N, C-alpha and C positions, 0 to 999 in steps of 0.2 A: 687313770687319767686318759688313756687311749679311748676307753669307752665314752668318757665324757666328751672328748674331742669329736668322736664319731656322732654322738648325739647332737652336739652343736652343729656339725656339718649337715646332718639330716634336717635339723630345724631350719638352718640357713637355706638349704635346698628347697624345702617346702615353702618358706617365706618368699624366696625368689620366684618359684613357680606361681605362687598366688599373685604376686605383684605383676608377673608377666600376663596372667589371665586377666587381672584387673585392667592393665594397660590395653590389652587386646579388646576387651569389652568397651572401654572408653573410645578406642580408636574406631571400632565398628559403629558405635553410637554416633560419633562425630561424622563418619562417612555417610551414615544414613541421613543425618541432618543436612549435610552438604548436598546429598543427592536429592533430598526433598526440596531444598531451596532452588537447586538447578531445575528441577521439574517445574516448580512454580514459575520460575523466570521464563522458561521455555514456553509454558502455556500462556503466560502474559504476553510474550513476544508474538506468539501465534495469533492471539486475539487482536493484538495491535496491527499485525500484518493483514489479517482478514478485514479489519475496519478500514485500513488504508487502501486495500485493494478494492473494497466496495466503494469507497469515496472516489478512487481513481476511475472506476468503471462508470460511476454516476457522472463524473466530469466528462469522460469520453463520450458518453451518450448525449450529454448536453451540447458538447462541441460538434458532434455529428449532426444533431438537429439544427444547430446554428449554421453550420456549413451548408446544409440543405436549403435553409431559408435564404442564405446569401446567394446561392446559385439560382434559386427561384427569383429572387429580387433582380439579379443581374440579367436573367432571361427576360423578365417582365420589362426591365429598363430598356433592354435592346429592342424589344417589340415596340415599346412606346416611342423610342427614338425613330424607328421606321415609320410608325404611324404619323408622327409629327412631320417627318420629312415628306411623306405622302400628302399630308394636309397642306404643307407649304407649297408643294408643286400644284395642287389643285387650286389653292388661292392665287398662285401666279397665273394659272390658266384662266381662272375666272376674271382676274384683274385684266389680263390681256384681252379677253372677250369683251369686257365692259368698255375698255379703252377703245377697242375696235368699233363697237356700236356707237360710242360717243363721237367718233371722228367722222 
């Protein structure tokens, strides 16, 4: 009976060790699956970030160009204002000369 009990204990020990190995393999497989999913998610996020960065850079370039055009427009506008003022003064001078000749 003692031998039978020892055999049962040995069988139980082997079964327990096998179950532990099986669980370890399942655990490792699940970890690898999670790792793979995490890697895919990270790669997806990196692609998304690169895309957003490229879009941001494109918008920044367009804004820079627009700001340059605005500055040029403002400079041209200021130049035109001065030219208009100069022309108004010349018209006033010519009008004064014409009025003086008419009198």
